[in-house]
N, C-alpha and C positions, 0 to 999 in steps of 0.2 A: 144736325138735328134742330128742328124748329123750336123756338122758345115755347114755354108752356101756354102762353096766351094765344098761340096759333099764328102770331105774326111771322112774316118771312124773316129768316136770319139775315144779318147784315154781312155775312162772309161773302167776299167777292173773289174772283179770280185773282190770285196774289200779285201778279206782276202788273196788271193794268193800271192801277192808281199810281204806282211808282213811276211807270213809264210816262204817264200823263203829267207828272209833276217835274219833269226834267228841267224846266226853267221857272219853277214856281218860287214864290216868296218863301222865306224861312219857315214860317209856321206851317204852311201847307206841305212843305217838304218833310218836316219833322213828323207831322200827322200821317203823311202817306207812308213813310218808312215804318212807323210804329204799326199802322194797320197792315202793312205788308208782312211784318214779322208775326203779328197775331193771326193773319189769314193762313200763312204757311204752316204754323203750328196746327191749326185746325185741319188743314188738308193732310198733314203728315199722319194724324192719328185716325182720321175717318176710315171706316171700313174694318177696323181692328175689333175683334171680339172683346167682350168684357174680360174674359179670362186672360187673353193675351195682353190686354192693356194693363192688367193688374200684376202680370207675371214679372218677377224680379230676374233680370238678366245680368245684373252687376252686383258686386259685393255690397254696394250701398242700397238704400231703399228706393232708389230712383226707378219709377215705372212710367209708362205713358200716361196712365190716369193720374198718378202722383204729380207729374209735370204740369198737367192741365190744372189740377187743383191748386198747386203752388202758384201758378201764374195768375189765377183768379185772386188769390190772396195778395199777390204783389200789386195787382191793379188797385185793390182796395187800400193797401198800405200806403201807396204813393198818390194816386190821382184822386181817390175819394176823400182824402184829407183836405183837399182844396175847399170842400164845402162842409166837411164834418171832421172837426179836430179830434173827436173821440174815437175815431176808427183805430183799431189796434190789430196787430198780427194775430192770426189764429195759432193756437198751439199745434204743433206737429202736423202741419198741412201736407206732409209727404206720406203720412200713414194712409193706406188703402185697406178698407175692410171688405168683407163679402157683400155688404149692403151697398157699397159704392159702385156705380156704373160709369162707364166712359160717357154715355149719353147724358147722365146727370151732371158730370163734371163739365162737359162741353156746354150744357145749358147754363150752369153757374158762371162759366167763363164768359159766355155771350152776354149775360146780364151784367157782369162786372165791367166788361169793356164798354157796354152801352152807357152805364152810369159814369164811367171814366170820361167818355167823350162829352157827355153833358156837363160834367163838373168842370172840365178844362175849358169848355166853350165860353165860360163867363170870366176868364182871366186872360191877361196879356202875358206874353212870354217873359217880360221883366218882373211880373208880380211875384212876390215871395211868400213863403210860409215857413214856420218853424216845424221841423220834423224831429221827432225824438231821437232818431239815430244819426241823422246827417246834419243837424243844425239848420241854419237859415238857407233855403234853396229856392231858386226861381223855377217857374214853370218850364222854362227852357232847359234847365238842368234836369228836371224830372223827366221831360221828354227824352233827352239823351240817355239818361239812366234806364228808362223803360225800354228804349230800343236795344240797348246793350243787354239788359236782363232777359228780355223776350227772345232776342236773337241767340243768346248763349244757350238758353234752355230749348229753343227750337232745334239747335244743333244736336243737343242731347237726344231729342225726340227723333231726329233723323237717324242717328246711330241705333237707337232702340228699335225703330221701325225696320231697319235693315236686318237687325238680329232676329226680329220676330218673323218676318215673312219674305225678306229679301227685297222689299220695295225700296227704291232709291229715288233721289231727285227731289226737286222743289215741291212737286205735287204728290209725292209718295207713290207714284206709279211705276 
């Protein structure tokens, strides 16, 4: 779904950037893998109806829309703090109401990722910040954590997508 301002979304074919970064420097490699995980998440949920994306298929409140909403909050909680120390976690970002749409969640996620990329661009991997939950962490640590967090939840999305309509694989097809 394109951003509200009409600009083309930044989502790419998930594997291309990672394959092109095979011999890249550390930062480019970290950014490529994080973008890979972000892109696969988006591809995993695309084409699912709002009703199916909000449907609970597990005992927990984990849904496809909830995963996208949660990962937008994770982007803000970690990478946006680089430039705005007042960023805080949203309460109950897993809750999905009838007013929440998958398209809206994807638009918010796209925006959060764009701000994350911008925020991180101004820092070196060794630069650090104080995080209220993790203490003093470097941008390198944040990148590794973001790759882990996004990959883990993309795996959840993979399972939920398969339970929803049988789609499997990296691109959800």
